[in-house]
N, C-alpha and C positions, 0 to 999 in steps of 0.2 A: 264699309265700316259703320255707316249710320244704320243700316238694316240690322247688322249684328248687335249693335247697341240697343236697338228697339226690341229685338227678340230676347236678349238677355234681361232687359228691364221687365218685359212681360213675364219671364220665368221668375224673376225676383218677386214680382207682385203676387204670383201664384204661390210661391213658397211662404210669403208673409201671410197670405190668407190661410194657408194650411197650418202655419204655426199658431196663428190666433185661434183657429178652431180647435187646436190641440192643447191650449194653455192649461186646461183643467186636468189633462191626462199626463202631462210631462212635467215632472218636478224640475225646477231650475231652468225652464225654457227661457232662452234669451234671443232676441233678434236686434241687430244693430246695423246701421249703414256704414259702409267702408268703401272708399275709393271708387265711388259711383255704383257700387253693388251692395250686397247684403251678406251678412254673416248670421248664421243660425246655429245655436247650441241647443240640442235636444237630448243631451245625454252623451256620455263617453261612448264612442264607437257606434253611435246611432247613425243610420244612413241619412238622417236629416241634418246631422251636424256637419256643416261645411259653409264655405263662402262662395258666392256666385256673382257674376256680372262685374267683377272688379277690373279696373284699368281700361275701360272702354271710353272714358271721357278725356283721355290724354294722359300725360305723364303723372305718375303717382309719387308724391314725396315719400322718402324713406320713413319719416315719422308716422305717416298714415299706415304703412305696412307693418311697422313695429306695433302700432296700436291694435292692428288686426291679430298679430301673433299673441299679444297680451290678452285679447278677448278670449281666445281659446285656452291659453296657458292658465289664466286665472280660474278657469273652470276644470282644470286637470285634463284637458283634451289636447290631442294633436291638432295642429293647424292644417286643416284640410281645405284645399281651394280647387274648385272646378274652374279651370282657366280656359277662357275662349282663346283660340289661336290668334285672334285679332286684337287681343289686349295689348296695351302699350308695352314696348320692350322693357321699360323700367321695372315692371312687375316681375317678369321672368328673370331679369338681371338680379334683382334683389334676392329672389328665392334661390338663385344659383350661388349666391355668396353665403348662404345659410346652410345648415345641415338638413336640407330637404332633397327629395328625389322626385323627379317628374314621373308620374304614373301614366297620365294621359292628358290630352287636351280635349275639351268637349265643345261641340256646337249644338245649339238648340236647333232641332230639325222641324221644318214646316213645309207645307205645300200650299199653293193657292187653292181656294175653294170658290167655284163659280156660284153666283147668286142663285141660279136655277138648279144647281146640283142637288140631287137627293141621295140619301144614305139609307138603303134598305137594311133593316136589322135582320141579321141572320138568325134563324131559329135556335142556333146553338149559343147565341150571345144574349145576355140579359143584363139590364141595368140593375145594380144592387140596391134593394130597399134597405132602410135603416135596420130592419130585423136581421139582415144578412151581412152587416158590416164585419162581424167577427169571422164569418166564413171567408169573406174576401181577404181580410187581413191575414188569416192563417195561411191561405194560399200564397200570398205575397211573401210572407216571412219564410215559408218553406222553400220558396224559389231562391232565396238568398242565404239559406242555412249553411251552405258551404263556407261562406265568409263570416257568418255570425249565427249563433244558435237561436232557435225559436224559443222565445220566452213570453210569459204572460204580459210583461211590460211592453215588449215589442208589438205584440198583437193589439194591446190597448192603444199604443201610439198610432199604429197604422189605422185602427178603427176610427180614431179621432180625425185622421186626415180625410176620411170620407165626407165629413161635414162640409168641406170646402172644395170637393172634387166630384167629378162624375166617375163612379167606380163601376166596372163591368166584370162579369164572370163569363167564361167560356165553358160550355159543358160538352163532354164527349162520352158517348155510351152511358148516359145518365149519371156520370161522375164529373165533378168540377175538375177542369183541366188547366185553366189559366185564369189569371186576374190582371 
């Protein structure tokens, strides 16, 4: 449980950094702490709009979960929560009493890295320089276009996230294949 809480906290920290880097690109961006985690609003139906890391510090009062719902509702958004399977049962119980449906539970995935371990960069992979943020963002947006259309706003939002992340492109047969 402690490890899950630490990993979720690290993910929250990363999301907060990305949100701060995106503040000039996303109108109405909001970030707030809830129930030991973080809620981010980056636009209606944005992949960044969700809450993570909630319920890993113990029981969550109903009032706190109601505040979380209001955070999203006040912005016209659905209340989207990436719930860790180890979250306190009070969180799942609350959402089961509301008109929500569980889509999935998420775990932050990690693996140990030995201090002497080296990572050879494959010739088909390259770190994205600032001049290629738009290309990287376009690839990411197209990858999710089945769920949401590719828009200029979406590409701008994803480009802004590169300021707080390491972004990589994979090239196959001289064409960008993955981001």
